[in-house]
Biopython code that builds the backbone (N, CA, C, O; Angstrom):
import numpy as np
from Bio.PDB.StructureBuilder import StructureBuilder

atoms = [
    (1, "UNK", "N", (12.016, -8.297, -7.238)),
    (1, "UNK", "CA", (11.887, -7.110, -6.840)),
    (1, "UNK", "C", (10.676, -6.903, -6.102)),
    (1, "UNK", "O", (10.661, -6.470, -4.950)),
    (2, "UNK", "N", (9.106, -7.384, -7.132)),
    (2, "UNK", "CA", (8.133, -7.357, -6.782)),
    (2, "UNK", "C", (8.047, -7.980, -5.193)),
    (2, "UNK", "O", (7.361, -7.403, -4.349)),
    (3, "UNK", "N", (8.702, -9.034, -4.924)),
    (3, "UNK", "CA", (8.296, -9.734, -3.740)),
    (3, "UNK", "C", (8.821, -8.890, -2.183)),
    (3, "UNK", "O", (8.491, -8.945, -0.998)),
    (4, "UNK", "N", (9.778, -8.150, -2.983)),
    (4, "UNK", "CA", (10.671, -7.225, -1.943)),
    (4, "UNK", "C", (9.611, -5.995, -1.327)),
    (4, "UNK", "O", (9.431, -5.721, -0.141)),
    (5, "UNK", "N", (8.978, -5.356, -2.530)),
    (5, "UNK", "CA", (8.511, -4.338, -2.249)),
    (5, "UNK", "C", (6.862, -4.741, -1.402)),
    (5, "UNK", "O", (6.368, -4.191, -0.417)),
    (6, "UNK", "N", (6.300, -5.944, -2.275)),
    (6, "UNK", "CA", (5.539, -6.682, -0.912)),
    (6, "UNK", "C", (5.551, -6.776, 0.598)),
    (6, "UNK", "O", (4.925, -6.289, 1.539)),
    (7, "UNK", "N", (6.635, -7.696, 0.386)),
    (7, "UNK", "CA", (6.850, -7.908, 1.556)),
    (7, "UNK", "C", (7.734, -6.630, 2.923)),
    (7, "UNK", "O", (7.774, -6.617, 4.153)),
    (8, "UNK", "N", (8.156, -5.962, 2.108)),
    (8, "UNK", "CA", (8.401, -4.752, 3.290)),
    (8, "UNK", "C", (6.917, -3.755, 3.088)),
    (8, "UNK", "O", (6.964, -2.781, 3.840)),
    (9, "UNK", "N", (6.065, -3.792, 2.520)),
    (9, "UNK", "CA", (4.502, -3.095, 2.675)),
    (9, "UNK", "C", (4.240, -3.496, 3.640)),
    (9, "UNK", "O", (4.062, -2.781, 4.626)),
    (10, "UNK", "N", (4.114, -5.072, 3.640)),
    (10, "UNK", "CA", (3.024, -6.051, 4.509)),
    (10, "UNK", "C", (3.620, -5.955, 5.752)),
    (10, "UNK", "O", (2.916, -5.914, 6.761)),
    (11, "UNK", "N", (5.145, -5.903, 5.827)),
    (11, "UNK", "CA", (5.565, -5.310, 7.709)),
    (11, "UNK", "C", (5.274, -4.635, 7.925)),
    (11, "UNK", "O", (4.532, -4.574, 8.905)),
    (12, "UNK", "N", (5.653, -3.382, 7.092)),
    (12, "UNK", "CA", (5.540, -1.632, 7.159)),
    (12, "UNK", "C", (3.837, -1.424, 7.818)),
    (12, "UNK", "O", (3.455, -0.606, 8.655)),
    (13, "UNK", "N", (2.924, -2.650, 6.977)),
    (13, "UNK", "CA", (1.708, -1.969, 7.368)),
    (13, "UNK", "C", (1.211, -3.391, 8.928)),
    (13, "UNK", "O", (0.392, -3.272, 9.839)),
    (14, "UNK", "N", (1.823, -4.152, 8.702)),
    (14, "UNK", "CA", (1.755, -4.758, 9.944)),
    (14, "UNK", "C", (2.156, -4.144, 11.736)),
    (14, "UNK", "O", (1.783, -4.322, 12.895)),
    (15, "UNK", "N", (3.145, -3.354, 10.944)),
    (15, "UNK", "CA", (4.004, -2.599, 11.797)),
    (15, "UNK", "C", (2.517, -1.355, 12.556)),
    (15, "UNK", "O", (1.877, -1.235, 13.601)),
    (16, "UNK", "N", (2.612, -0.748, 11.322)),
    (16, "UNK", "CA", (1.352, 0.711, 11.768)),
    (16, "UNK", "C", (0.423, 0.492, 11.883)),
    (16, "UNK", "O", (-0.385, 1.408, 12.038)),
    (17, "UNK", "N", (-0.084, -1.139, 11.871)),
    (17, "UNK", "CA", (-1.644, -0.959, 12.592)),
    (17, "UNK", "C", (-1.695, -2.072, 13.412)),
    (17, "UNK", "O", (-2.533, -2.955, 13.593)),
    (18, "UNK", "N", (-0.239, -1.741, 14.016)),
    (18, "UNK", "CA", (-0.278, -2.650, 15.329)),
    (18, "UNK", "C", (-0.422, -4.287, 15.345)),
    (18, "UNK", "O", (-0.558, -4.755, 16.476)),
    (19, "UNK", "N", (-0.412, -5.308, 14.167)),
    (19, "UNK", "CA", (-0.630, -6.552, 13.866)),
    (19, "UNK", "C", (-0.167, -7.310, 13.949)),
    (19, "UNK", "O", (0.809, -6.957, 13.287)),
    (20, "UNK", "N", (0.228, -9.013, 14.472)),
    (20, "UNK", "CA", (1.224, -9.743, 14.267)),
    (20, "UNK", "C", (1.124, -10.777, 13.180)),
    (20, "UNK", "O", (0.097, -10.962, 12.528)),
    (21, "UNK", "N", (2.177, -11.402, 13.031)),
    (21, "UNK", "CA", (2.088, -12.081, 11.641)),
    (21, "UNK", "C", (0.684, -13.427, 12.166)),
    (21, "UNK", "O", (-0.202, -13.955, 11.493)),
    (22, "UNK", "N", (0.988, -13.539, 13.321)),
    (22, "UNK", "CA", (0.106, -14.638, 13.511)),
    (22, "UNK", "C", (-1.297, -14.301, 13.596)),
    (22, "UNK", "O", (-2.131, -15.157, 13.301)),
    (23, "UNK", "N", (-1.702, -12.963, 14.026)),
    (23, "UNK", "CA", (-3.202, -12.379, 13.719)),
    (23, "UNK", "C", (-3.599, -11.957, 12.226)),
    (23, "UNK", "O", (-4.728, -11.691, 11.813)),
    (24, "UNK", "N", (-2.394, -11.961, 11.522)),
    (24, "UNK", "CA", (-2.629, -11.570, 10.080)),
    (24, "UNK", "C", (-2.987, -13.295, 9.260)),
    (24, "UNK", "O", (-3.815, -13.361, 8.351)),
    (25, "UNK", "N", (-2.419, -14.245, 9.634)),
    (25, "UNK", "CA", (-2.532, -15.712, 9.090)),
    (25, "UNK", "C", (-3.936, -15.652, 9.352)),
    (25, "UNK", "O", (-4.742, -15.764, 8.429)),
    (26, "UNK", "N", (-4.418, -15.424, 10.960)),
    (26, "UNK", "CA", (-5.874, -15.745, 11.236)),
    (26, "UNK", "C", (-6.742, -14.892, 10.678)),
    (26, "UNK", "O", (-7.913, -15.271, 10.663)),
    (27, "UNK", "N", (-6.491, -13.824, 10.206)),
    (27, "UNK", "CA", (-7.493, -13.082, 9.539)),
    (27, "UNK", "C", (-7.309, -13.543, 8.155)),
    (27, "UNK", "O", (-8.302, -13.792, 7.472)),
    (28, "UNK", "N", (-6.297, -13.655, 7.757)),
    (28, "UNK", "CA", (-6.213, -14.118, 5.727)),
    (28, "UNK", "C", (-6.464, -15.778, 5.545)),
    (28, "UNK", "O", (-6.562, -16.229, 4.404)),
    (29, "UNK", "N", (-6.556, -16.605, 6.637)),
    (29, "UNK", "CA", (-6.718, -18.110, 6.437)),
    (29, "UNK", "C", (-5.418, -18.559, 5.933)),
    (29, "UNK", "O", (-5.360, -19.543, 5.196)),
    (30, "UNK", "N", (-4.361, -17.901, 6.280)),
    (30, "UNK", "CA", (-2.717, -18.609, 5.981)),
    (30, "UNK", "C", (-2.322, -19.015, 7.074)),
    (30, "UNK", "O", (-2.682, -18.587, 8.171)),
    (31, "UNK", "N", (-1.228, -20.230, 6.769)),
    (31, "UNK", "CA", (-0.879, -20.641, 8.317)),
    (31, "UNK", "C", (0.613, -19.166, 8.511)),
    (31, "UNK", "O", (1.225, -18.383, 7.784)),
    (32, "UNK", "N", (0.556, -19.488, 9.710)),
    (32, "UNK", "CA", (1.625, -18.768, 10.127)),
    (32, "UNK", "C", (3.015, -18.873, 9.635)),
    (32, "UNK", "O", (3.837, -17.974, 9.813)),
    (33, "UNK", "N", (3.316, -20.169, 8.906)),
    (33, "UNK", "CA", (4.308, -20.580, 8.556)),
    (33, "UNK", "C", (4.478, -19.746, 7.174)),
    (33, "UNK", "O", (5.437, -18.999, 6.977)),
    (34, "UNK", "N", (3.544, -19.941, 6.340)),
    (34, "UNK", "CA", (3.536, -19.678, 4.923)),
    (34, "UNK", "C", (4.053, -17.592, 5.232)),
    (34, "UNK", "O", (4.891, -16.957, 4.591)),
    (35, "UNK", "N", (2.980, -16.976, 6.648)),
    (35, "UNK", "CA", (3.571, -15.651, 6.380)),
    (35, "UNK", "C", (4.598, -15.340, 6.646)),
    (35, "UNK", "O", (4.878, -14.227, 6.200)),
    (36, "UNK", "N", (5.692, -16.018, 7.440)),
    (36, "UNK", "CA", (7.000, -15.700, 7.970)),
    (36, "UNK", "C", (7.684, -16.439, 6.956)),
    (36, "UNK", "O", (8.694, -16.903, 7.487)),
    (37, "UNK", "N", (7.635, -16.715, 5.967)),
    (37, "UNK", "CA", (8.350, -18.071, 4.863)),
    (37, "UNK", "C", (8.196, -16.594, 3.618)),
    (37, "UNK", "O", (8.797, -16.361, 2.569)),
    (38, "UNK", "N", (7.067, -15.814, 4.389)),
    (38, "UNK", "CA", (6.794, -14.611, 3.008)),
    (38, "UNK", "C", (7.544, -13.549, 3.565)),
    (38, "UNK", "O", (8.327, -12.857, 2.914)),
    (39, "UNK", "N", (7.327, -13.434, 4.654)),
    (39, "UNK", "CA", (8.119, -11.793, 5.135)),
    (39, "UNK", "C", (9.651, -12.311, 5.167)),
    (39, "UNK", "O", (10.511, -11.448, 5.343)),
    (40, "UNK", "N", (9.960, -13.340, 5.048)),
    (40, "UNK", "CA", (11.387, -13.712, 4.992)),
    (40, "UNK", "C", (11.881, -13.522, 4.115)),
    (40, "UNK", "O", (13.101, -13.460, 4.266)),
    (41, "UNK", "N", (11.388, -13.311, 2.713)),
    (41, "UNK", "CA", (11.252, -13.387, 1.319)),
    (41, "UNK", "C", (11.148, -14.931, 0.646)),
    (41, "UNK", "O", (11.243, -15.073, -0.573)),
    (42, "UNK", "N", (10.987, -15.836, 1.368)),
    (42, "UNK", "CA", (11.142, -17.504, 0.892)),
    (42, "UNK", "C", (10.244, -17.663, -0.060)),
    (42, "UNK", "O", (10.669, -18.071, -1.141)),
    (43, "UNK", "N", (8.754, -17.384, 0.084)),
    (43, "UNK", "CA", (8.017, -17.972, -0.123)),
    (43, "UNK", "C", (7.242, -17.053, -1.698)),
    (43, "UNK", "O", (7.809, -16.019, -2.052)),
    (44, "UNK", "N", (6.316, -17.411, -2.293)),
    (44, "UNK", "CA", (5.601, -16.649, -3.507)),
    (44, "UNK", "C", (4.647, -16.983, -3.257)),
    (44, "UNK", "O", (4.455, -18.195, -3.156)),
    (45, "UNK", "N", (3.574, -16.032, -3.033)),
    (45, "UNK", "CA", (2.204, -15.868, -3.091)),
    (45, "UNK", "C", (1.800, -15.486, -4.069)),
    (45, "UNK", "O", (2.108, -14.551, -4.808)),
    (46, "UNK", "N", (0.629, -16.696, -4.101)),
    (46, "UNK", "CA", (-0.454, -16.381, -5.081)),
    (46, "UNK", "C", (-0.916, -14.958, -4.984)),
    (46, "UNK", "O", (-0.768, -14.165, -4.054)),
    (47, "UNK", "N", (-1.671, -14.762, -6.463)),
    (47, "UNK", "CA", (-2.739, -13.705, -5.978)),
    (47, "UNK", "C", (-3.622, -13.556, -5.078)),
    (47, "UNK", "O", (-3.833, -12.533, -4.427)),
    (48, "UNK", "N", (-4.438, -15.070, -4.977)),
    (48, "UNK", "CA", (-6.002, -15.191, -4.159)),
    (48, "UNK", "C", (-5.026, -15.172, -2.648)),
    (48, "UNK", "O", (-5.640, -15.173, -1.581)),
    (49, "UNK", "N", (-3.271, -15.153, -2.649)),
    (49, "UNK", "CA", (-3.490, -15.336, -0.863)),
    (49, "UNK", "C", (-2.680, -13.533, -0.979)),
    (49, "UNK", "O", (-2.589, -12.829, 0.026)),
    (50, "UNK", "N", (-2.209, -13.097, -2.290)),
    (50, "UNK", "CA", (-2.162, -11.355, -2.018)),
    (50, "UNK", "C", (-3.539, -10.985, -1.048)),
    (50, "UNK", "O", (-3.553, -10.833, 0.174)),
    (51, "UNK", "N", (-4.625, -10.900, -1.960)),
    (51, "UNK", "CA", (-5.941, -10.934, -2.122)),
    (51, "UNK", "C", (-6.553, -10.341, -0.522)),
    (51, "UNK", "O", (-7.096, -9.299, -0.155)),
    (52, "UNK", "N", (-5.965, -12.127, 0.425)),
    (52, "UNK", "CA", (-6.806, -12.475, 1.175)),
    (52, "UNK", "C", (-5.922, -11.425, 2.695)),
    (52, "UNK", "O", (-6.394, -10.938, 3.722)),
    (53, "UNK", "N", (-4.348, -11.463, 2.056)),
    (53, "UNK", "CA", (-3.529, -10.703, 2.888)),
    (53, "UNK", "C", (-4.137, -9.265, 2.957)),
    (53, "UNK", "O", (-4.332, -8.590, 3.967)),
    (54, "UNK", "N", (-4.406, -8.933, 1.578)),
    (54, "UNK", "CA", (-4.529, -7.463, 1.848)),
    (54, "UNK", "C", (-5.863, -7.065, 2.422)),
    (54, "UNK", "O", (-6.014, -6.136, 3.215)),
    (55, "UNK", "N", (-7.045, -8.028, 1.850)),
    (55, "UNK", "CA", (-8.367, -8.263, 2.524)),
    (55, "UNK", "C", (-8.052, -7.900, 4.374)),
    (55, "UNK", "O", (-8.555, -6.955, 4.981)),
    (56, "UNK", "N", (-7.088, -8.953, 4.972)),
    (56, "UNK", "CA", (-7.388, -8.881, 6.266)),
    (56, "UNK", "C", (-6.472, -7.885, 6.849)),
    (56, "UNK", "O", (-6.559, -7.640, 8.053)),
    (57, "UNK", "N", (-5.208, -7.018, 5.777)),
    (57, "UNK", "CA", (-4.682, -5.782, 6.616)),
    (57, "UNK", "C", (-5.698, -4.903, 6.145)),
    (57, "UNK", "O", (-5.338, -3.779, 6.498)),
    (58, "UNK", "N", (-6.965, -4.811, 5.427)),
    (58, "UNK", "CA", (-7.752, -3.917, 5.470)),
    (58, "UNK", "C", (-7.234, -2.846, 4.406)),
    (58, "UNK", "O", (-7.730, -1.720, 4.426)),
    (59, "UNK", "N", (-6.523, -3.083, 3.736)),
    (59, "UNK", "CA", (-5.533, -2.248, 2.676)),
    (59, "UNK", "C", (-5.884, -2.981, 1.105)),
    (59, "UNK", "O", (-5.878, -4.183, 0.839)),
    (60, "UNK", "N", (-6.210, -1.732, 0.122)),
    (60, "UNK", "CA", (-6.595, -1.728, -0.890)),
    (60, "UNK", "C", (-4.819, -2.581, -1.585)),
    (60, "UNK", "O", (-3.655, -2.294, -1.307)),
    (61, "UNK", "N", (-5.383, -3.628, -2.506)),
    (61, "UNK", "CA", (-4.540, -4.643, -3.039)),
    (61, "UNK", "C", (-3.091, -3.960, -3.605)),
    (61, "UNK", "O", (-1.940, -4.367, -3.448)),
    (62, "UNK", "N", (-3.561, -2.846, -4.275)),
    (62, "UNK", "CA", (-2.189, -2.147, -4.838)),
    (62, "UNK", "C", (-1.669, -1.568, -4.382)),
    (62, "UNK", "O", (-0.688, -1.093, -4.955)),
    (63, "UNK", "N", (-1.934, -1.252, -3.189)),
    (63, "UNK", "CA", (-0.769, -0.229, -1.736)),
    (63, "UNK", "C", (0.181, -1.418, -1.692)),
    (63, "UNK", "O", (1.394, -1.228, -1.610)),
    (64, "UNK", "N", (-0.399, -2.776, -1.751)),
    (64, "UNK", "CA", (0.706, -3.561, -1.116)),
    (64, "UNK", "C", (2.097, -3.971, -2.304)),
    (64, "UNK", "O", (2.955, -4.844, -2.165)),
    (65, "UNK", "N", (1.952, -3.194, -3.212)),
    (65, "UNK", "CA", (2.790, -2.965, -4.060)),
    (65, "UNK", "C", (3.175, -1.394, -4.696)),
    (65, "UNK", "O", (3.368, -0.983, -5.840)),
    (66, "UNK", "N", (3.180, -0.891, -3.640)),
    (66, "UNK", "CA", (3.256, 0.205, -4.169)),
    (66, "UNK", "C", (4.523, 0.830, -3.480)),
    (66, "UNK", "O", (4.730, 0.938, -2.271)),
    (67, "UNK", "N", (5.431, 1.271, -4.670)),
    (67, "UNK", "CA", (7.087, 2.005, -4.335)),
    (67, "UNK", "C", (7.269, 3.156, -4.297)),
    (67, "UNK", "O", (8.160, 3.814, -4.834)),
    (68, "UNK", "N", (6.198, 3.562, -3.477)),
    (68, "UNK", "CA", (6.433, 5.532, -3.644)),
    (68, "UNK", "C", (7.038, 6.342, -2.585)),
    (68, "UNK", "O", (7.757, 5.829, -1.727)),
    (69, "UNK", "N", (6.778, 7.541, -2.617)),
    (69, "UNK", "CA", (7.320, 8.165, -1.088)),
    (69, "UNK", "C", (6.223, 8.711, -0.619)),
    (69, "UNK", "O", (6.328, 9.869, -0.213)),
    (70, "UNK", "N", (4.984, 8.088, -0.551)),
    (70, "UNK", "CA", (4.020, 8.819, 0.252)),
    (70, "UNK", "C", (4.290, 8.461, 1.697)),
    (70, "UNK", "O", (4.703, 7.395, 2.152)),
    (71, "UNK", "N", (3.962, 9.597, 2.327)),
    (71, "UNK", "CA", (3.792, 9.512, 3.990)),
    (71, "UNK", "C", (2.737, 8.813, 4.322)),
    (71, "UNK", "O", (1.724, 8.617, 3.651)),
    (72, "UNK", "N", (3.075, 8.333, 5.684)),
    (72, "UNK", "CA", (2.155, 7.488, 6.327)),
    (72, "UNK", "C", (0.662, 8.024, 6.328)),
    (72, "UNK", "O", (-0.347, 7.342, 6.148)),
    (73, "UNK", "N", (0.744, 9.624, 6.610)),
    (73, "UNK", "CA", (-0.676, 9.933, 6.308)),
    (73, "UNK", "C", (-0.749, 10.297, 5.098)),
    (73, "UNK", "O", (-1.233, 11.420, 4.957)),
    (74, "UNK", "N", (-0.486, 9.834, 4.283)),
    (74, "UNK", "CA", (-1.178, 9.281, 2.603)),
    (74, "UNK", "C", (-1.826, 8.682, 2.675)),
    (74, "UNK", "O", (-3.055, 8.627, 2.731)),
    (75, "UNK", "N", (-0.517, 7.720, 2.690)),
    (75, "UNK", "CA", (-1.329, 6.374, 2.900)),
    (75, "UNK", "C", (-2.076, 6.256, 3.668)),
    (75, "UNK", "O", (-3.030, 5.924, 2.965)),
    (76, "UNK", "N", (-2.581, 6.268, 5.048)),
    (76, "UNK", "CA", (-3.718, 5.933, 5.511)),
    (76, "UNK", "C", (-4.878, 6.470, 4.836)),
    (76, "UNK", "O", (-5.941, 5.864, 4.701)),
    (77, "UNK", "N", (-4.605, 7.727, 4.386)),
    (77, "UNK", "CA", (-5.901, 8.529, 3.211)),
    (77, "UNK", "C", (-5.933, 7.839, 2.673)),
    (77, "UNK", "O", (-7.146, 7.665, 2.554)),
    (78, "UNK", "N", (-5.163, 6.669, 1.750)),
    (78, "UNK", "CA", (-5.790, 5.608, 0.453)),
    (78, "UNK", "C", (-6.410, 4.478, 1.278)),
    (78, "UNK", "O", (-7.557, 4.063, 1.113)),
    (79, "UNK", "N", (-5.635, 4.074, 2.083)),
    (79, "UNK", "CA", (-6.407, 2.513, 2.691)),
    (79, "UNK", "C", (-7.374, 2.715, 3.169)),
    (79, "UNK", "O", (-8.128, 1.752, 3.026)),
    (80, "UNK", "N", (-7.969, 3.824, 3.917)),
    (80, "UNK", "CA", (-9.401, 4.142, 3.616)),
    (80, "UNK", "C", (-10.098, 3.911, 3.173)),
    (80, "UNK", "O", (-11.147, 3.639, 3.758)),
    (81, "UNK", "N", (-9.985, 3.868, 1.907)),
    (81, "UNK", "CA", (-10.165, 3.465, 0.832)),
    (81, "UNK", "C", (-11.540, 4.787, 0.377)),
    (81, "UNK", "O", (-11.959, 4.626, -0.769)),
    (82, "UNK", "N", (-12.008, 5.636, 0.935)),
    (82, "UNK", "CA", (-12.517, 6.670, 0.917)),
    (82, "UNK", "C", (-11.749, 7.793, 0.122)),
    (82, "UNK", "O", (-10.740, 8.340, 0.568)),
    (83, "UNK", "N", (-12.325, 8.090, -1.111)),
    (83, "UNK", "CA", (-11.385, 9.355, -1.963)),
    (83, "UNK", "C", (-12.263, 10.532, -1.694)),
    (83, "UNK", "O", (-11.900, 11.656, -2.039)),
    (84, "UNK", "N", (-13.404, 10.324, -1.093)),
    (84, "UNK", "CA", (-13.741, 12.022, 0.196)),
    (84, "UNK", "C", (-12.983, 12.512, 1.016)),
    (84, "UNK", "O", (-13.081, 13.616, 1.552)),
    (85, "UNK", "N", (-11.779, 11.312, 1.232)),
    (85, "UNK", "CA", (-10.775, 12.437, 2.773)),
    (85, "UNK", "C", (-9.716, 12.681, 1.932)),
    (85, "UNK", "O", (-8.633, 12.627, 2.515)),
    (86, "UNK", "N", (-9.656, 12.963, 0.614)),
    (86, "UNK", "CA", (-8.783, 13.972, -0.390)),
    (86, "UNK", "C", (-10.119, 14.791, -0.560)),
    (86, "UNK", "O", (-11.318, 14.565, -0.721)),
    (87, "UNK", "N", (-9.083, 16.092, -0.413)),
    (87, "UNK", "CA", (-9.739, 17.265, -0.778)),
    (87, "UNK", "C", (-10.562, 17.023, -2.738)),
    (87, "UNK", "O", (-10.177, 16.448, -3.756)),
    (88, "UNK", "N", (-11.758, 17.816, -2.369)),
    (88, "UNK", "CA", (-12.482, 18.259, -3.681)),
    (88, "UNK", "C", (-11.721, 18.071, -4.741)),
    (88, "UNK", "O", (-10.665, 18.701, -4.800)),
    (89, "UNK", "N", (-12.099, 17.134, -5.850)),
    (89, "UNK", "CA", (-11.710, 17.605, -7.152)),
    (89, "UNK", "C", (-10.307, 16.910, -7.031)),
    (89, "UNK", "O", (-9.763, 17.071, -8.123)),
    (90, "UNK", "N", (-9.379, 16.127, -6.092)),
    (90, "UNK", "CA", (-8.714, 15.315, -6.602)),
    (90, "UNK", "C", (-8.868, 14.201, -6.433)),
    (90, "UNK", "O", (-9.697, 13.878, -5.581)),
    (91, "UNK", "N", (-8.071, 13.057, -7.237)),
    (91, "UNK", "CA", (-8.379, 11.846, -7.391)),
    (91, "UNK", "C", (-6.652, 10.945, -7.107)),
    (91, "UNK", "O", (-5.614, 11.544, -7.390)),
    (92, "UNK", "N", (-6.628, 9.705, -6.614)),
    (92, "UNK", "CA", (-5.332, 8.675, -6.876)),
    (92, "UNK", "C", (-5.331, 8.030, -7.914)),
    (92, "UNK", "O", (-6.276, 7.254, -8.063)),
    (93, "UNK", "N", (-4.372, 8.103, -8.909)),
    (93, "UNK", "CA", (-4.443, 6.881, -9.752)),
    (93, "UNK", "C", (-2.961, 6.521, -9.794)),
    (93, "UNK", "O", (-2.007, 7.192, -9.402)),
    (94, "UNK", "N", (-2.988, 5.040, -10.484)),
    (94, "UNK", "CA", (-1.480, 4.352, -10.560)),
    (94, "UNK", "C", (-1.514, 4.221, -11.935)),
    (94, "UNK", "O", (-2.600, 4.114, -12.503)),
    (95, "UNK", "N", (-0.369, 4.214, -12.608)),
    (95, "UNK", "CA", (-0.144, 4.465, -14.157)),
    (95, "UNK", "C", (1.218, 4.021, -14.372)),
    (95, "UNK", "O", (2.181, 4.162, -13.618)),
    (96, "UNK", "N", (1.152, 3.359, -15.722)),
    (96, "UNK", "CA", (2.644, 3.359, -15.963)),
    (96, "UNK", "C", (2.827, 4.297, -17.122)),
    (96, "UNK", "O", (1.892, 4.492, -17.898)),
    (97, "UNK", "N", (4.188, 4.987, -17.300)),
    (97, "UNK", "CA", (4.193, 6.159, -17.780)),
    (97, "UNK", "C", (5.441, 6.554, -18.230)),
    (97, "UNK", "O", (6.370, 6.530, -17.422)),
    (98, "UNK", "N", (5.665, 6.965, -19.538)),
    (98, "UNK", "CA", (7.162, 7.309, -20.055)),
    (98, "UNK", "C", (7.769, 8.079, -18.976)),
    (98, "UNK", "O", (7.270, 8.603, -17.981)),
    (99, "UNK", "N", (9.264, 8.006, -19.520)),
    (99, "UNK", "CA", (9.939, 9.007, -17.889)),
    (99, "UNK", "C", (9.680, 10.629, -18.138)),
    (99, "UNK", "O", (9.762, 11.404, -17.185)),
    (100, "UNK", "N", (9.448, 10.968, -19.109)),
    (100, "UNK", "CA", (8.835, 12.402, -19.435)),
    (100, "UNK", "C", (7.193, 12.831, -18.773)),
    (100, "UNK", "O", (6.947, 13.999, -18.474)),
    (101, "UNK", "N", (6.247, 11.815, -18.620)),
    (101, "UNK", "CA", (5.264, 11.682, -18.060)),
    (101, "UNK", "C", (5.349, 11.921, -16.804)),
    (101, "UNK", "O", (4.732, 12.711, -16.088)),
    (102, "UNK", "N", (6.459, 10.906, -16.512)),
    (102, "UNK", "CA", (6.460, 10.883, -14.581)),
    (102, "UNK", "C", (7.072, 11.831, -14.252)),
    (102, "UNK", "O", (6.834, 12.287, -13.133)),
    (103, "UNK", "N", (7.937, 12.386, -14.978)),
    (103, "UNK", "CA", (8.743, 13.779, -14.589)),
    (103, "UNK", "C", (7.719, 14.744, -14.127)),
    (103, "UNK", "O", (7.822, 15.469, -13.138)),
    (104, "UNK", "N", (6.427, 14.658, -15.190)),
    (104, "UNK", "CA", (5.415, 15.901, -15.312)),
    (104, "UNK", "C", (4.707, 15.408, -14.369)),
    (104, "UNK", "O", (4.771, 16.317, -13.542)),
    (105, "UNK", "N", (4.059, 14.583, -13.900)),
    (105, "UNK", "CA", (3.195, 13.768, -12.932)),
    (105, "UNK", "C", (3.931, 14.126, -11.670)),
    (105, "UNK", "O", (3.292, 14.733, -10.811)),
    (106, "UNK", "N", (5.404, 13.779, -11.409)),
    (106, "UNK", "CA", (6.107, 14.191, -10.103)),
    (106, "UNK", "C", (5.706, 15.814, -9.848)),
    (106, "UNK", "O", (5.325, 16.307, -8.786)),
    (107, "UNK", "N", (5.934, 16.584, -11.316)),
    (107, "UNK", "CA", (5.838, 18.025, -10.537)),
    (107, "UNK", "C", (4.381, 18.477, -10.334)),
    (107, "UNK", "O", (4.262, 19.528, -9.704)),
    (108, "UNK", "N", (3.283, 17.894, -10.740)),
    (108, "UNK", "CA", (1.857, 18.101, -10.606)),
    (108, "UNK", "C", (1.809, 17.426, -8.910)),
    (108, "UNK", "O", (1.152, 17.964, -8.018)),
    (109, "UNK", "N", (2.505, 16.368, -8.745)),
    (109, "UNK", "CA", (1.829, 15.972, -7.651)),
    (109, "UNK", "C", (2.151, 16.472, -6.598)),
    (109, "UNK", "O", (1.340, 16.292, -5.689)),
    (110, "UNK", "N", (3.478, 17.323, -6.243)),
    (110, "UNK", "CA", (4.336, 17.626, -5.292)),
    (110, "UNK", "C", (3.133, 18.946, -5.387)),
    (110, "UNK", "O", (2.582, 19.294, -4.343)),
    (111, "UNK", "N", (2.883, 19.440, -6.336)),
    (111, "UNK", "CA", (1.724, 20.982, -6.228)),
    (111, "UNK", "C", (1.004, 20.591, -5.810)),
    (111, "UNK", "O", (0.873, 21.254, -4.782)),
    (112, "UNK", "N", (-0.226, 19.355, -5.834)),
    (112, "UNK", "CA", (-1.373, 19.088, -4.820)),
    (112, "UNK", "C", (-1.208, 18.458, -4.153)),
    (112, "UNK", "O", (-2.273, 17.947, -3.805)),
    (113, "UNK", "N", (0.316, 17.753, -3.192)),
    (113, "UNK", "CA", (0.008, 17.867, -2.113)),
    (113, "UNK", "C", (0.550, 19.068, -1.346)),
    (113, "UNK", "O", (0.394, 19.333, -0.154)),
    (114, "UNK", "N", (1.023, 19.540, -2.008)),
    (114, "UNK", "CA", (0.711, 21.056, -0.783)),
    (114, "UNK", "C", (-0.366, 21.797, -0.952)),
    (114, "UNK", "O", (-0.852, 22.501, -0.067)),
    (115, "UNK", "N", (-0.866, 21.665, -2.269)),
    (115, "UNK", "CA", (-2.550, 22.862, -2.036)),
    (115, "UNK", "C", (-3.364, 21.629, -0.744)),
    (115, "UNK", "O", (-3.962, 21.961, 0.279)),
    (116, "UNK", "N", (-3.158, 20.469, -1.157)),
    (116, "UNK", "CA", (-4.166, 19.488, 0.047)),
    (116, "UNK", "C", (-3.351, 20.148, 1.422)),
    (116, "UNK", "O", (-3.682, 21.144, 2.065)),
    (117, "UNK", "N", (-2.463, 19.464, 1.587)),
    (117, "UNK", "CA", (-1.573, 20.271, 3.066)),
    (117, "UNK", "C", (-1.780, 21.021, 3.285)),
    (117, "UNK", "O", (-1.911, 21.096, 4.507)),
    (118, "UNK", "N", (-2.034, 22.302, 2.563)),
    (118, "UNK", "CA", (-3.107, 23.847, 3.086)),
    (118, "UNK", "C", (-4.134, 24.164, 2.951)),
    (118, "UNK", "O", (-4.535, 25.318, 3.102)),
    (119, "UNK", "N", (-4.886, 23.080, 2.593)),
    (119, "UNK", "CA", (-6.530, 22.942, 2.791)),
    (119, "UNK", "C", (-6.887, 22.222, 4.253)),
    (119, "UNK", "O", (-7.863, 22.659, 4.862)),
    (120, "UNK", "N", (-6.048, 21.031, 4.876)),
    (120, "UNK", "CA", (-6.117, 21.061, 6.084)),
    (120, "UNK", "C", (-6.141, 22.112, 7.203)),
    (120, "UNK", "O", (-6.222, 21.759, 8.379)),
]
sb = StructureBuilder()
sb.init_structure("model")
sb.init_model(0)
sb.init_chain("A")
sb.init_seg("    ")
for serial, (resi, resn, name, xyz) in enumerate(atoms, 1):
    if name == "N":
        sb.init_residue(resn, " ", resi, " ")
    sb.init_atom(name, np.array(xyz, "f"), 0.0, 1.0, " ", f" {name:<3s}", serial, name[0])
structure = sb.get_structure()
């Protein structure tokens, strides 16, 4: 499952940033054949390789494993790495939660996204 999330996010980011697999391979110092196998879900990358891919994509490593409903604009804010782009007093955190906690956080997230949207 994590490989599918990783692969999906890599392909999405490549598309969003208009980067080819060949360009990614060159920037990350990885062979194009490995990138192709990875994006075809036929390779298991090491953490070192995933870090190189994240760096080459100029994307925080945790976002390669993100399985959220964030919009492209929200991901762009996080991918920028600058918390200053979020409204003052807001931060982004990933966490492991109980189902009840996740429900509460989802409610808070919706409310805060609406506040941030209105501030823009």
